[in-house]
TIFIKOL-952620 format. One record per residue (C-alpha): residue in one letter; y, z, x. Coordinates in Angstrom, 3 decimals, padded with zeros to 6 digits, always signed. Layout:
<nodes>
NODE  kolmar         v         w         u
NODE       a         Y         Z         X
...
</nodes>
This chain:
<nodes>
NODE  kolmar         v         w         u
NODE       m  -022.218  -011.515  +001.564
NODE       g  -021.728  -010.962  -002.164
NODE       i  -020.523  -007.639  -003.479
NODE       f  -023.855  -006.976  -005.218
NODE       n  -026.009  -007.865  -002.210
NODE       v  -025.919  -004.360  -000.794
NODE       q  -027.974  -002.400  +001.692
NODE       e  -027.897  +001.101  +003.103
NODE       i  -025.826  +001.783  +006.239
NODE       t  -027.641  +003.544  +009.090
NODE       g  -027.080  +004.505  +012.707
NODE       v  -023.706  +004.926  +014.391
NODE       n  -021.891  +003.154  +011.555
NODE       k  -023.128  +005.728  +009.031
NODE       t  -022.226  +008.604  +011.346
NODE       k  -018.655  +007.391  +011.765
NODE       l  -018.254  +006.629  +008.055
NODE       l  -019.407  +010.148  +007.126
NODE       n  -017.321  +011.814  +009.820
NODE       f  -014.262  +009.876  +008.694
NODE       r  -014.773  +010.905  +005.067
NODE       n  -015.139  +014.544  +006.107
NODE       s  -012.042  +014.380  +008.329
NODE       i  -009.542  +013.076  +005.763
NODE       g  -008.691  +016.515  +004.368
NODE       e  -007.815  +018.000  +007.761
NODE       a  -005.858  +014.888  +008.749
NODE       v  -003.687  +015.133  +005.624
NODE       r  -003.273  +018.907  +005.710
NODE       h  -002.833  +019.511  +009.436
NODE       g  -002.001  +016.107  +010.886
NODE       t  -005.258  +015.983  +012.844
NODE       e  -005.940  +012.577  +014.369
NODE       i  -009.273  +010.877  +013.683
NODE       s  -010.370  +009.352  +016.997
NODE       f  -012.591  +006.584  +015.590
NODE       a  -010.138  +005.549  +012.856
NODE       d  -007.770  +002.633  +013.168
NODE       r  -004.423  +003.683  +014.682
NODE       d  -002.621  +002.364  +011.612
NODE       i  -004.608  +004.790  +009.432
NODE       n  -003.764  +007.672  +011.740
NODE       y  -000.109  +006.685  +011.718
NODE       s  -000.024  +006.649  +007.909
NODE       l  -001.800  +010.045  +007.731
NODE       k  +000.680  +011.432  +010.269
NODE       l  +003.620  +010.274  +008.134
NODE       q  +002.026  +011.814  +005.026
NODE       n  +001.553  +015.122  +006.823
NODE       e  +005.213  +015.063  +007.870
NODE       r  +006.250  +014.401  +004.255
NODE       l  +004.235  +017.427  +003.106
NODE       a  +005.729  +019.636  +005.840
NODE       e  +009.229  +018.454  +004.960
NODE       k  +008.697  +019.523  +001.343
NODE       g  +006.971  +022.798  +002.288
NODE       i  +003.786  +021.752  +000.502
NODE       d  +000.198  +022.634  +001.359
NODE       l  -002.121  +019.890  +000.074
NODE       e  -005.790  +020.827  +000.410
NODE       t  -008.181  +017.918  -000.047
NODE       k  -011.907  +018.620  -000.333
NODE       i  -014.391  +015.747  -000.437
NODE       y  -017.847  +016.821  -001.542
NODE       n  -021.270  +015.383  -002.369
NODE       r  -021.984  +014.908  -006.049
NODE       d  -025.766  +014.778  -005.655
NODE       e  -028.532  +014.772  -003.074
NODE       d  -027.679  +011.183  -002.079
NODE       g  -024.077  +012.067  -001.277
NODE       n  -024.430  +011.204  +002.410
NODE       k  -025.659  +007.692  +001.666
NODE       f  -023.333  +004.763  +002.426
NODE       m  -023.973  +001.232  +001.152
NODE       s  -022.531  -002.023  +002.472
NODE       g  -020.775  -004.650  +000.381
NODE       r  -018.718  -007.689  +001.369
NODE       k  -018.264  -008.819  +004.965
NODE       w  -015.619  -010.976  +006.636
NODE       k  -015.087  -011.880  +010.289
NODE       d  -013.138  -013.777  +012.901
NODE       s  -014.239  -014.937  +016.367
NODE       h  -014.459  -011.386  +017.784
NODE       y  -014.736  -008.880  +014.948
NODE       e  -016.665  -008.365  +011.739
NODE       s  -015.482  -006.072  +008.959
NODE       t  -017.741  -004.637  +006.275
NODE       m  -016.736  -002.909  +003.073
NODE       c  -018.866  +000.245  +002.741
NODE       f  -018.965  +002.684  -000.155
NODE       s  -020.360  +006.080  -001.082
NODE       w  -020.293  +008.272  -004.188
NODE       c  -018.402  +011.545  -003.806
NODE       g  -016.052  +013.973  -005.513
NODE       i  -012.516  +014.774  -004.428
NODE       k  -010.673  +017.965  -005.300
NODE       r  -006.982  +018.377  -004.520
NODE       t  -005.109  +021.673  -004.640
NODE       v  -001.350  +021.826  -004.121
NODE       k  +000.470  +025.011  -003.146
NODE       k  +004.148  +025.577  -002.501
NODE       d  +005.647  +028.816  -001.207
NODE       g  +002.108  +030.201  -001.288
NODE       k  +001.802  +029.647  -005.046
NODE       w  -000.625  +027.350  -006.819
NODE       r  +001.145  +024.354  -008.382
NODE       y  -001.476  +021.712  -009.138
NODE       t  -005.230  +021.020  -009.068
NODE       d  -007.379  +018.049  -009.987
NODE       n  -011.026  +017.194  -009.467
NODE       k  -012.263  +013.614  -009.762
NODE       k  -015.570  +011.793  -009.557
NODE       t  -014.946  +008.889  -007.200
NODE       v  -016.392  +006.228  -004.972
NODE       i  -014.895  +006.096  -001.480
NODE       y  -014.531  +002.629  +000.032
NODE       e  -014.270  +002.452  +003.816
NODE       t  -013.917  -000.715  +005.865
NODE       v  -015.725  -000.520  +009.184
NODE       t  -014.791  -003.053  +011.877
NODE       d  -017.220  -003.839  +014.689
NODE       v  -017.524  -006.357  +017.504
NODE       v  -019.477  -009.480  +016.579
NODE       s  -022.764  -009.639  +018.478
NODE       g  -022.278  -011.673  +021.650
NODE       a  -018.470  -011.605  +021.455
NODE       h  -016.406  -010.073  +024.253
NODE       p  -012.829  -009.177  +023.205
NODE       d  -012.093  -007.793  +026.690
NODE       d  -008.450  -008.853  +026.802
NODE       d  -007.554  -007.598  +023.308
NODE       a  -005.057  -004.757  +023.196
NODE       f  -006.476  -001.385  +022.164
NODE       n  -005.243  +002.193  +022.040
NODE       c  -006.936  +004.759  +024.241
NODE       p  -008.681  +007.141  +021.767
NODE       n  -007.872  +010.019  +024.126
NODE       c  -004.161  +009.630  +024.931
NODE       g  -003.087  +006.776  +022.624
NODE       t  -001.758  +004.552  +025.420
NODE       v  -002.005  +000.806  +024.793
NODE       s  -004.550  -000.808  +027.100
NODE       t  -007.226  -003.493  +026.774
NODE       v  -010.811  -003.167  +025.591
NODE       a  -012.046  -003.992  +029.102
NODE       g  -009.513  -001.639  +030.674
NODE       l  -010.686  +001.326  +028.627
NODE       q  -014.295  +000.720  +029.596
NODE       d  -013.242  +000.652  +033.269
NODE       g  -011.030  +003.688  +032.751
NODE       c  -007.674  +004.348  +031.031
NODE       a  -004.887  +003.864  +033.583
NODE       y  -003.014  +006.907  +032.213
NODE       c  -005.619  +009.592  +031.446
NODE       g  -008.571  +008.202  +033.397
NODE       t  -011.025  +008.449  +030.485
NODE       k  -013.786  +005.847  +030.432
NODE       f  -015.376  +004.636  +027.209
NODE       q  -018.493  +002.798  +026.173
NODE       m  -018.106  +000.003  +023.636
NODE       d  -019.752  +002.311  +021.044
NODE       d  -016.859  +004.755  +021.531
NODE       l  -014.297  +002.065  +020.693
NODE       f  -016.271  +000.207  +018.020
NODE       p  -017.224  +000.430  +015.246
NODE       k  -014.087  +002.000  +013.795
NODE       v  -012.805  +002.631  +010.276
NODE       s  -009.913  +000.270  +009.580
NODE       s  -009.066  +001.097  +005.932
NODE       y  -010.118  +003.358  +003.055
NODE       y  -009.380  +004.273  -000.545
NODE       f  -010.948  +006.070  -003.530
NODE       l  -011.718  +004.655  -006.973
NODE       d  -012.505  +006.707  -010.066
NODE       d  -016.184  +006.484  -010.961
NODE       v  -017.228  +006.206  -014.600
NODE       g  -020.885  +006.645  -013.645
NODE       m  -022.625  +009.993  -013.333
NODE       s  -025.333  +011.513  -011.219
NODE       k  -028.350  +013.153  -012.877
NODE       k  -026.827  +016.566  -012.270
NODE       e  -023.476  +015.539  -013.803
NODE       l  -025.233  +013.951  -016.784
NODE       w  -027.199  +017.162  -017.412
NODE       l  -024.174  +019.463  -017.030
NODE       g  -022.123  +017.230  -019.327
NODE       y  -024.875  +017.219  -021.955
NODE       l  -025.400  +021.009  -022.114
NODE       p  -022.111  +021.883  -023.924
NODE       f  -022.855  +019.267  -026.594
NODE       y  -026.359  +020.671  -027.022
NODE       f  -025.085  +024.214  -027.621
NODE       i  -022.259  +023.047  -029.894
NODE       t  -024.777  +021.075  -031.949
NODE       a  -027.142  +024.078  -032.124
NODE       i  -024.343  +026.369  -033.369
NODE       a  -023.251  +023.758  -035.931
NODE       l  -026.820  +023.428  -037.260
NODE       y  -027.182  +027.202  -037.496
NODE       v  -023.923  +027.526  -039.446
NODE       f  -025.034  +024.686  -041.733
NODE       a  -028.407  +026.372  -042.363
NODE       c  -026.630  +029.618  -043.269
NODE       y  -024.337  +027.724  -045.607
NODE       l  -027.278  +026.162  -047.445
NODE       r  -028.865  +029.606  -048.019
NODE       g  -025.548  +031.222  -048.846
NODE       e  -026.110  +034.013  -046.351
NODE       v  -025.719  +034.541  -042.633
NODE       y  -028.980  +035.355  -040.890
NODE       l  -028.535  +038.476  -038.770
NODE       p  -031.109  +040.863  -037.216
NODE       h  -030.756  +043.491  -039.990
NODE       n  -031.821  +041.089  -042.748
NODE       l  -034.486  +039.333  -040.704
NODE       i  -037.265  +041.070  -042.657
NODE       h  -036.141  +039.507  -045.974
NODE       y  -036.025  +035.907  -044.752
NODE       k  -038.385  +036.085  -041.813
NODE       g  -040.297  +032.897  -042.549
NODE       y  -037.232  +030.797  -043.291
NODE       l  -035.292  +032.183  -040.335
NODE       i  -038.120  +031.632  -037.861
NODE       g  -038.493  +028.053  -039.076
NODE       t  -034.757  +027.534  -038.710
NODE       l  -034.610  +029.004  -035.219
NODE       i  -037.448  +026.734  -034.114
NODE       g  -036.037  +023.646  -035.780
NODE       i  -032.477  +024.106  -034.518
NODE       p  -033.281  +024.035  -030.766
NODE       l  -035.590  +021.059  -031.201
NODE       g  -033.255  +019.182  -033.540
NODE       s  -030.265  +019.805  -031.283
NODE       i  -031.850  +017.831  -028.443
NODE       p  -031.458  +014.347  -029.980
NODE       l  -028.353  +015.201  -032.040
NODE       g  -026.572  +016.693  -029.023
NODE       y  -027.432  +013.607  -027.011
NODE       i  -026.041  +011.333  -029.740
NODE       m  -022.793  +013.308  -029.801
NODE       y  -022.566  +013.206  -026.006
NODE       a  -023.182  +009.453  -025.927
NODE       y  -020.524  +008.935  -028.599
NODE       f  -018.061  +011.003  -026.547
NODE       l  -018.767  +008.923  -023.421
NODE       v  -018.214  +005.668  -025.328
NODE       i  -014.881  +006.907  -026.712
NODE       r  -013.807  +008.055  -023.241
NODE       m  -014.711  +004.676  -021.780
NODE       i  -012.710  +002.873  -024.464
NODE       v  -009.660  +005.076  -023.827
NODE       k  -009.861  +004.433  -020.081
NODE       a  -010.181  +000.700  -020.706
NODE       i  -007.061  +000.767  -022.896
NODE       l  -005.127  +002.701  -020.247
NODE       s  -006.236  +000.178  -017.610
NODE       v  -005.487  -002.930  -019.662
NODE       g  -002.713  -003.964  -017.258
NODE       k  -005.221  -004.266  -014.417
NODE       m  -007.180  -006.904  -016.321
NODE       g  -004.455  -009.402  -015.511
NODE       t  -005.435  -009.203  -011.833
NODE       a  -009.002  -010.442  -012.399
NODE       g  -008.356  -013.925  -010.990
NODE       s  -006.410  -012.771  -007.940
NODE       r  -009.336  -012.920  -005.508
NODE       r  -010.142  -016.528  -006.362
NODE       a  -006.464  -017.558  -006.352
NODE       f  -005.801  -015.903  -002.990
NODE       e  -008.872  -017.183  -001.177
NODE       s  -008.666  -020.725  -002.568
NODE       r  -005.081  -020.861  -001.298
NODE       m  -005.434  -019.052  +002.037
NODE       k  -008.859  -020.216  +003.214
NODE       k  -007.491  -023.755  +003.358
NODE       i  -005.252  -022.451  +006.126
NODE       s  -007.825  -020.357  +007.957
NODE       p  -011.437  -019.442  +007.010
NODE       e  -010.836  -015.890  +008.267
NODE       f  -008.507  -015.108  +005.376
NODE       s  -010.179  -012.869  +002.809
NODE       y  -008.933  -010.994  -000.219
NODE       e  -010.440  -007.744  +001.095
NODE       y  -008.569  -008.051  +004.384
NODE       f  -005.315  -008.802  +002.582
NODE       t  -005.852  -005.902  +000.166
NODE       s  -006.541  -003.404  +002.958
NODE       k  -003.418  -004.575  +004.807
NODE       a  -001.299  -004.401  +001.647
NODE       i  -002.464  -000.833  +000.950
NODE       s  -001.729  +000.229  +004.527
NODE       l  +001.754  -001.327  +004.583
NODE       i  +002.750  +000.110  +001.193
NODE       k  +001.555  +003.626  +002.083
NODE       t  +003.237  +003.580  +005.491
NODE       a  +006.539  +002.305  +004.077
NODE       i  +006.566  +004.954  +001.325
NODE       y  +005.714  +007.853  +003.651
NODE       s  +008.189  +006.746  +006.334
NODE       k  +011.488  +008.621  +006.595
NODE       n  +013.324  +005.360  +007.191
NODE       p  +011.310  +002.214  +006.335
NODE       q  +013.979  -000.002  +007.947
NODE       d  +012.845  +001.349  +011.326
NODE       l  +009.346  -000.047  +010.773
NODE       l  +008.469  -003.321  +012.445
NODE       f  +006.606  -004.709  +009.447
NODE       y  +009.181  -003.852  +006.756
NODE       t  +012.170  -006.174  +006.319
NODE       g  +013.330  -005.159  +002.841
NODE       g  +016.145  -002.982  +001.543
NODE       e  +016.342  +000.709  +000.704
NODE       l  +013.405  +002.042  -001.280
NODE       d  +013.833  +003.787  -004.610
NODE       p  +014.812  +007.440  -003.874
NODE       k  +012.031  +008.554  -006.230
NODE       m  +009.486  +007.361  -003.650
NODE       k  +010.590  +010.232  -001.410
NODE       d  +008.817  +012.543  -003.895
NODE       i  +005.426  +010.894  -003.319
NODE       i  +003.056  +013.223  -001.449
NODE       d  -000.237  +011.404  -002.005
NODE       l  -001.064  +007.938  -003.226
NODE       n  -004.362  +006.180  -003.624
NODE       y  -005.097  +002.544  -004.360
NODE       g  -005.892  +002.151  -008.050
NODE       g  -008.398  -000.655  -007.634
NODE       a  -006.208  -003.615  -008.576
NODE       l  -003.902  -005.880  -006.597
NODE       g  -002.640  -008.855  -008.579
NODE       c  -001.335  -011.949  -006.796
NODE       k  +001.391  -013.218  -009.137
NODE       k  +002.826  -016.062  -007.076
NODE       f  +002.422  -017.971  -003.798
NODE       k  +005.317  -019.792  -002.181
NODE       d  +005.271  -021.954  +000.945
NODE       e  +008.290  -021.654  +003.216
NODE       g  +007.680  -023.985  +006.159
NODE       n  +004.963  -022.376  +008.276
NODE       m  +005.225  -019.173  +006.243
NODE       v  +003.609  -018.142  +002.978
NODE       r  +005.117  -015.610  +000.563
NODE       v  +002.787  -013.682  -001.774
NODE       v  +004.256  -011.730  -004.701
NODE       t  +001.919  -008.980  -005.919
NODE       k  +001.516  -006.176  -008.453
NODE       a  -000.171  -003.210  -006.770
NODE       y  -001.712  -000.407  -008.843
NODE       f  -001.795  +003.104  -007.361
NODE       d  -002.584  +006.638  -008.509
NODE       v  +000.367  +008.660  -007.264
NODE       l  +000.942  +012.402  -006.787
NODE       y  +004.605  +013.382  -007.010
NODE       a  +006.362  +016.590  -005.940
NODE       n  +009.829  +017.098  -007.386
NODE       g  +010.824  +020.643  -006.506
NODE       n  +008.093  +022.876  -007.937
NODE       h  +007.011  +020.186  -010.398
NODE       i  +003.792  +018.525  -009.162
NODE       y  +002.351  +015.769  -011.319
NODE       s  +000.037  +012.764  -011.129
NODE       k  +000.911  +009.334  -012.491
NODE       s  -000.575  +005.843  -012.530
NODE       q  +002.067  +003.664  -010.915
NODE       v  +002.582  -000.066  -010.457
NODE       f  +004.554  -001.396  -007.487
NODE       a  +005.974  -004.877  -007.071
NODE       a  +005.292  -005.768  -003.426
NODE       t  +006.044  -009.042  -001.656
NODE       f  +004.405  -010.035  +001.642
NODE       v  +004.985  -012.908  +004.082
NODE       r  +002.920  -014.272  +006.961
NODE       r  +002.756  -017.263  +009.270
NODE       t  +000.083  -019.750  +008.265
NODE       d  -000.257  -021.695  +011.523
NODE       l  -001.979  -018.895  +013.467
NODE       p  -005.517  -017.493  +013.036
NODE       v  -006.297  -014.041  +011.665
NODE       n  -007.024  -011.209  +014.092
NODE       l  -009.040  -008.581  +012.214
NODE       n  -008.428  -006.018  +014.961
NODE       f  -004.639  -006.365  +014.955
NODE       s  -002.682  -003.107  +014.803
NODE       m  +001.064  -002.512  +014.850
NODE       t  +000.444  +000.396  +017.235
NODE       r  -000.712  -001.980  +019.987
NODE       i  +001.459  -005.065  +020.394
NODE       q  +001.308  -007.560  +023.232
NODE       c  +004.760  -009.035  +023.818
NODE       p  +004.486  -012.857  +023.742
NODE       t  +007.448  -013.095  +026.137
NODE       c  +006.450  -010.822  +029.032
NODE       g  +002.858  -009.896  +028.128
NODE       a  +003.477  -006.136  +028.131
NODE       s  +001.795  -003.890  +025.563
NODE       f  +003.683  -001.360  +023.462
NODE       d  +003.554  +000.704  +020.263
NODE       a  +005.512  -001.157  +017.596
NODE       t  +005.757  +001.897  +015.328
NODE       k  +008.309  +003.238  +017.806
NODE       n  +009.967  +000.003  +018.986
NODE       k  +010.994  -003.197  +017.231
NODE       n  +011.978  -004.681  +020.580
NODE       c  +009.736  -004.868  +023.624
NODE       p  +010.699  -001.882  +025.824
NODE       y  +010.145  -004.028  +028.935
NODE       c  +012.011  -007.297  +028.233
NODE       d  +013.963  -006.213  +025.097
NODE       n  +012.902  -009.272  +023.085
NODE       q  +012.392  -008.563  +019.385
NODE       y  +008.791  -008.907  +018.277
NODE       e  +008.144  -010.990  +015.166
NODE       i  +005.391  -009.231  +013.219
NODE       t  +004.513  -012.306  +011.128
NODE       t  +003.204  -013.909  +014.315
NODE       d  +000.109  -011.706  +014.014
NODE       d  +000.070  -010.093  +010.613
NODE       w  +001.589  -009.616  +007.173
NODE       a  +005.103  -008.253  +006.754
NODE       l  +006.303  -006.336  +003.697
NODE       v  +009.637  -007.801  +002.568
NODE       e  +010.104  -006.063  -000.778
NODE       l  +008.744  -002.901  -002.409
NODE       k  +009.933  -001.532  -005.722
NODE       y  +008.663  -000.050  -008.968
NODE       n  +007.361  -002.712  -011.332
</nodes>
C-alpha cells in the first residue's frame, strides 16, 4: 500500500494505538510496562527509565490532542511475511517534556508532532502457533499456542486478540502543519500587532496621538480610524503571518538540508534487499535500526547486548536521556560478505542531553552500521527477548543471556535479525 493511500484505523487496533500513545509518558517516567507493546520497546523504555534514575532526573512527558480529531489514527504503508502483517499508523498530537532535577525545573519544550506507530497483527488465516512469544503477564518465553492454552508459569490464558495486534515500534516527527485552532491562535498576535502599527501610523500622519480627552476635537477622524484599523488589520495581519510561516519553513529546510541526501535510501535499500527476500522493507529496517540504536545508547554496557558487536560507545552518549528518530535514515553503502550483508547508515535523531544540571536539546547524526544474514527469511515478529536456541530448542531472553542457559551454545543474532556492529557520532 502506498504511503498516500490511507484510511482511518478502527476497532481493537485503534484502541491499542491510543492506549500505547497515552502510556509512553508513564513508561518513561516510572518504568511502567506496556502489556500490548513489543517486548523490545518495553526493554528500551526500561533502560531509559534506569538512565533517568541514575542521573536523578524526573522527565515528565505529556502527549495531548491538538484538535478535536486528536484520537484519530490513519494507516499508511504495510509489509508482511507468511505469518504477520505490519502497518505504519500515524496520528497528529502534541508532546510536552518537562525535566526536573533535585526538584528544580531545568528544561521544557512543547512540540507539534505526528506520532508514527507500527502495529503488527497476525495475517488472516495464518497460525503462528509454534512461534516464541512472551507472556504479557509474567514475561516468560512461551509459544503463541502455549499462551492460549495457559502460561506454564503463571497459568494465565490469553485470546489471540490479547497477544495481537501489538505495537512493535514508534517515533515522533515534527509537524509543520497546523490545526484550525493552532492557525487561529498563531494569527491573533499578528492581527493585534498590525492593528497597533496602523494606529501608530495614523497618529503619525495627523501629528497627534488620539486619546480619550481629545476625542471631541477629532471625533469624526478618530471614529473612521478606529473602524478602518480593525477591518484593515484582518488582511494585513494575515499577510504578515503568512510571510512569517514561509520564513520559518525556509529556515527549517536549511537546518534539515543534510537529511535531503537520504531521499534515495528507500529505493536503494529495497531494490537491493528485496532481491534476497520479498519480506524486506525499508520501514521494517528503519524500525529495527531505531530500536537497536536506542537500546545500545541507553544500555549501561552495550557489549553485554546480544545484538551489539561493536566497541565502546562515545562517553558523551551516557548523557542522553531521551532521543527520538529525526525522520531520516540514509543508507550510504551496501557490502556483501558471503551470506551476510553490511549496511552503513547515517541516522538522524533529536536528542535530549543531561550533563550535570545542564539540560539541552540537539539534532544529532549517528553513523550506524548493521549486518544480517541474507539466506534466511524475515520474521516480522522476531524479538531479542524471546529466542529459540537452534541447538537445543529451548526458549530464553537474549537481553539477559548471550549464551543459551540450557546448552550454553552462543546464539548468533544475525540468524534471525539485524546486528549493530558500529555506532558513533557522524
